[in-house]
C-alpha positions as CSV (number, residue, x, y, z in Angstrom):
1,M,-3.7,-31.3,-5.3
2,K,-6.8,-28.4,-5.7
3,E,-4.5,-25.8,-4.0
4,K,-1.5,-27.0,-6.3
5,Y,-3.9,-26.4,-9.3
6,K,-4.9,-22.7,-7.7
7,K,-1.5,-21.8,-7.5
8,H,-0.4,-22.6,-11.0
9,L,-3.9,-21.4,-12.8
10,P,-2.5,-17.9,-13.5
11,L,0.7,-19.3,-15.2
12,I,-1.9,-21.6,-17.2
13,I,-4.1,-18.7,-18.3
14,G,-1.1,-16.5,-19.1
15,K,0.2,-19.3,-21.7
16,Y,-3.0,-20.0,-23.0
17,L,-3.6,-16.5,-23.9
18,H,0.1,-15.9,-25.2
19,L,-0.7,-18.9,-27.5
20,L,-4.1,-17.3,-28.6
21,F,-2.2,-14.1,-29.1
22,F,-0.3,-15.7,-31.8
23,F,-3.2,-17.0,-33.9
24,N,-5.8,-14.1,-32.8
25,P,-4.5,-11.2,-31.2
26,K,-8.1,-9.3,-30.6
27,K,-9.7,-12.3,-29.0
28,A,-6.8,-13.0,-26.6
29,L,-6.8,-9.2,-25.7
30,N,-10.4,-9.4,-25.2
31,K,-10.2,-12.4,-22.8
32,A,-7.2,-10.7,-20.9
33,Y,-9.4,-7.4,-20.6
34,T,-12.5,-9.6,-19.3
35,I,-10.3,-11.5,-16.8
36,F,-9.0,-8.6,-15.6
37,C,-12.5,-6.8,-15.1
38,T,-14.3,-9.9,-13.5
39,P,-14.5,-10.1,-9.8
40,R,-14.4,-13.6,-8.2
41,K,-16.4,-12.5,-5.0
42,G,-18.2,-9.7,-3.6
43,K,-21.7,-11.2,-3.6
44,V,-24.0,-10.6,-0.6
45,L,-23.2,-13.5,1.9
46,P,-26.4,-15.0,4.0
47,E,-25.2,-13.3,7.4
48,Q,-25.3,-9.8,5.5
49,D,-28.7,-10.0,4.3
50,T,-30.3,-8.8,7.8
51,F,-28.6,-5.7,8.1
52,L,-29.2,-4.9,4.4
53,E,-32.8,-5.8,4.3
54,Q,-33.3,-3.0,6.9
55,A,-32.7,-0.6,4.1
56,E,-35.3,1.0,1.6
57,D,-34.3,-0.3,-1.7
58,E,-34.9,0.4,-5.4
59,I,-33.4,-1.2,-8.4
60,I,-31.8,1.4,-11.1
61,Y,-31.1,0.3,-14.6
62,I,-28.2,1.3,-16.6
63,D,-26.6,-0.1,-19.8
64,N,-28.4,-3.4,-19.1
65,I,-27.3,-3.7,-15.9
66,T,-29.7,-3.7,-12.4
67,L,-28.0,-1.8,-9.8
68,Q,-29.2,-2.6,-6.3
69,T,-29.6,0.7,-4.3
70,Y,-30.2,1.0,-0.6
71,R,-31.4,4.1,1.5
72,W,-31.5,4.5,5.1
73,P,-33.7,7.7,5.0
74,N,-33.3,10.7,7.4
75,L,-33.9,14.2,7.2
76,G,-30.2,15.4,7.1
77,E,-27.8,16.0,4.3
78,T,-27.4,12.9,1.9
79,I,-24.3,10.9,1.9
80,L,-23.5,8.4,-0.8
81,L,-21.2,5.3,-0.1
82,I,-19.1,3.7,-2.9
83,H,-17.8,0.4,-2.0
84,G,-14.7,-1.3,-3.6
85,W,-13.2,-4.6,-5.4
86,E,-15.0,-7.6,-4.5
87,S,-17.3,-5.9,-1.8
88,N,-20.5,-4.9,-1.3
89,T,-22.7,-2.4,0.6
90,H,-22.5,-4.2,3.8
91,R,-18.8,-3.0,4.1
92,W,-20.5,0.1,5.2
93,K,-22.2,-1.3,8.1
94,N,-20.4,0.2,10.9
95,L,-20.3,3.7,9.3
96,I,-23.8,3.7,8.4
97,Q,-24.8,3.0,12.0
98,K,-22.8,6.0,13.3
99,L,-24.2,8.0,10.2
100,Q,-27.8,7.3,11.4
101,Q,-26.9,8.6,14.6
102,E,-26.0,11.8,13.2
103,G,-29.2,12.2,11.1
104,Y,-27.5,11.8,7.7
105,N,-29.8,10.5,4.7
106,I,-27.7,7.6,3.5
107,I,-27.4,6.1,-0.1
108,A,-25.4,3.1,-1.2
109,F,-25.5,0.5,-4.0
110,D,-23.8,-2.5,-5.2
111,A,-21.3,-2.2,-8.1
112,P,-21.8,-4.0,-11.2
113,A,-21.6,-7.5,-10.9
114,H,-21.1,-7.2,-6.9
115,G,-23.3,-7.5,-4.1
116,N,-27.0,-7.8,-5.5
117,S,-26.7,-6.0,-8.7
118,S,-26.2,-7.7,-12.1
119,G,-23.5,-7.8,-14.9
120,K,-20.2,-9.7,-15.3
121,I,-17.3,-7.2,-15.3
122,F,-16.5,-4.2,-13.4
123,N,-14.2,-1.4,-14.1
124,I,-13.7,2.2,-13.2
125,P,-15.2,3.6,-16.3
126,L,-18.4,1.9,-15.6
127,Y,-18.5,2.4,-12.1
128,T,-18.2,6.3,-12.9
129,K,-21.2,6.0,-15.2
130,C,-23.1,4.2,-12.6
131,I,-22.2,6.9,-9.7
132,Q,-23.2,9.7,-12.2
133,K,-26.9,7.9,-12.8
134,I,-27.2,7.5,-8.8
135,V,-25.9,11.3,-8.2
136,E,-28.5,12.5,-10.9
137,L,-31.3,10.6,-8.8
138,Y,-30.5,11.3,-5.3
139,R,-28.3,14.7,-5.2
140,P,-25.7,13.6,-2.6
141,N,-23.9,16.3,-0.5
142,Y,-21.2,14.1,-0.1
143,V,-19.6,11.1,-1.4
144,V,-17.4,8.7,0.3
145,G,-15.6,5.7,-1.4
146,H,-12.7,2.8,-0.4
147,S,-10.4,1.5,-2.4
148,L,-11.4,1.2,-5.9
149,G,-14.4,3.0,-4.9
150,G,-12.3,5.9,-3.8
151,M,-10.5,5.7,-7.0
152,A,-13.8,5.9,-9.0
153,T,-15.1,8.9,-6.6
154,I,-12.3,10.9,-7.3
155,F,-12.5,10.0,-11.2
156,H,-16.2,10.9,-11.1
157,Q,-15.5,14.3,-9.8
158,Y,-12.7,14.8,-12.4
159,S,-15.0,13.7,-15.0
160,F,-18.3,15.6,-13.8
161,P,-17.1,18.5,-11.8
162,D,-20.2,20.4,-12.2
163,Q,-22.1,18.9,-9.4
164,E,-23.7,19.8,-6.2
165,I,-21.4,17.6,-4.1
166,K,-19.8,19.6,-1.2
167,K,-17.0,17.1,0.0
168,I,-15.6,13.5,-0.8
169,V,-13.7,11.2,0.9
170,A,-11.2,8.6,-0.6
171,L,-10.1,5.9,1.7
172,A,-6.9,3.9,0.4
173,P,-7.6,4.6,-3.2
174,P,-5.1,3.3,-5.8
175,S,-3.6,5.9,-7.8
176,E,-1.9,4.6,-10.7
177,L,-3.4,2.0,-13.3
178,S,0.0,1.5,-14.8
179,R,1.1,0.1,-11.4
180,I,-1.9,-2.2,-11.2
181,M,-1.4,-3.4,-14.5
182,R,2.3,-4.3,-13.9
183,D,1.0,-6.5,-11.2
184,Y,-1.6,-7.9,-13.3
185,Q,1.4,-8.8,-15.9
186,G,3.4,-10.0,-13.0
187,I,0.7,-12.5,-12.1
188,L,-0.1,-14.0,-15.5
189,K,3.6,-13.6,-16.9
190,F,2.5,-11.6,-20.0
191,S,5.4,-10.9,-22.3
192,P,6.1,-7.0,-23.1
193,K,4.8,-7.5,-26.3
194,F,1.6,-8.4,-25.1
195,M,1.1,-5.6,-22.7
196,K,1.9,-3.2,-25.5
197,A,-0.8,-4.3,-27.4
198,L,-3.2,-4.6,-24.1
199,N,-2.4,-0.9,-23.6
200,S,-3.5,-0.1,-27.0
201,Y,-6.7,-2.1,-26.3
202,F,-7.4,0.0,-23.3
203,K,-6.7,3.1,-25.3
204,D,-9.2,2.2,-28.1
205,K,-11.8,1.0,-25.3
206,H,-11.9,3.8,-22.8
207,G,-10.0,6.7,-24.2
208,F,-6.6,6.4,-22.1
209,Y,-3.4,4.4,-21.9
210,F,-2.4,2.9,-18.7
211,E,0.0,5.5,-18.0
212,E,-2.7,8.3,-18.6
213,F,-4.8,6.9,-16.0
214,S,-3.5,8.8,-13.1
215,L,-5.4,10.2,-9.7
216,S,-2.5,11.8,-8.8
217,E,-2.5,13.9,-12.2
218,F,-6.4,14.3,-12.1
219,V,-6.7,15.8,-8.7
220,K,-4.5,18.7,-10.0
221,K,-7.8,19.8,-11.3
222,L,-10.0,19.2,-8.2
223,T,-11.2,22.3,-6.4
224,I,-13.7,20.4,-4.2
225,T,-12.7,19.9,-0.5
226,G,-11.5,16.1,0.3
227,L,-10.5,14.1,2.9
228,L,-7.7,11.1,1.9
229,I,-7.2,8.5,4.7
230,H,-4.6,5.9,3.8
231,D,-2.5,3.3,6.0
232,K,1.2,3.2,5.8
233,N,1.0,-0.3,6.0
234,D,-1.5,-1.3,3.3
235,D,-0.3,-4.1,2.0
236,I,-2.7,-3.7,-1.0
237,V,-2.5,-0.3,-2.3
238,P,1.1,1.5,-1.9
239,Y,1.0,4.3,0.8
240,S,3.4,6.2,-1.7
241,E,0.4,6.5,-4.1
242,A,-1.8,8.4,-1.5
243,E,1.5,10.8,-1.1
244,N,1.3,11.5,-4.5
245,I,-2.2,12.2,-4.5
246,S,-2.0,14.7,-1.4
247,K,0.9,16.5,-3.1
248,N,-1.2,17.5,-6.1
249,W,-4.6,17.9,-4.6
250,N,-4.6,21.7,-3.4
251,T,-8.0,21.2,-1.2
252,V,-7.3,17.8,0.7
253,Q,-6.9,16.8,4.2
254,F,-4.4,13.9,4.4
255,I,-4.6,11.7,7.2
256,T,-2.1,8.9,7.8
257,T,-3.1,5.7,9.9
258,E,-0.8,3.2,11.0
259,N,-1.6,-0.7,11.3
260,Y,-5.2,-0.2,10.3
261,G,-4.8,-2.1,7.0
262,H,-6.4,-1.6,3.5
263,S,-9.9,-1.7,4.8
264,L,-9.7,0.7,7.7
265,F,-12.4,-1.0,9.5
266,F,-11.8,1.0,12.7
267,K,-14.1,3.1,14.6
268,E,-11.6,6.0,14.6
269,V,-11.8,6.3,10.9
270,D,-15.5,6.4,10.8
271,Y,-15.2,9.2,13.3
272,M,-12.5,11.1,11.3
273,I,-14.9,10.9,8.2
274,I,-18.0,12.3,10.4
275,D,-15.9,15.1,11.9
276,F,-14.7,15.9,8.4
277,L,-18.3,16.3,7.2
278,K,-19.5,18.2,10.0
279,A,-16.6,20.7,9.9
């Protein structure tokens, strides 16, 4: 019974928001936006605590949000790690251990509404603002981001090009917000009229329509050296989006993997990253 309820819950929510839209469009759109931006998981699990407690921690404040930062100090160059949706800093454990052996100074933080950070919503503009705060404080030489963290890494470089960052790495980043929103529409069965109104809501709130937020367009303005890694069989983010990013990013090295999935949790990928940083 519980599984059946979970299966039909998106349809129930969609029907409720359509009904609410008829009587109070603004409230319905705000609820649809909030649902879209609210992660269901990503908090630190008990078994993840041991590793994270080895780091030096500091709390950073931004927009009434407390960001939990972690630092594995060393004398080498500084690397900032950016995790993705419904994840936290622990996802970098294996890479961090390899980077420590190479002598890098490592910085990471839990995104808003993730890990040990506070907040209830998560979106790329907010994440980008948080990244810039961390960049100003720790002055990283390199930034590595996975999934939506990769999307935020590229959007941050596009939004704040005049940083001291030397190289960036994007692992399996989505490119097109319009594709993500079509998926969202399909899950909740929103009508074209509802989506048109939600598109305008995004424009008013963040300054862009769905189709205007496109990494494959943003990277045309990037001059920073980048590494893009994407798996051909990624079942979360289409491989074609990585291909489009790579075509428009003149200073990127594009590596395709096969059967590594969306997470790219393989030592071979870790060594690809390290080789790129050391080159």
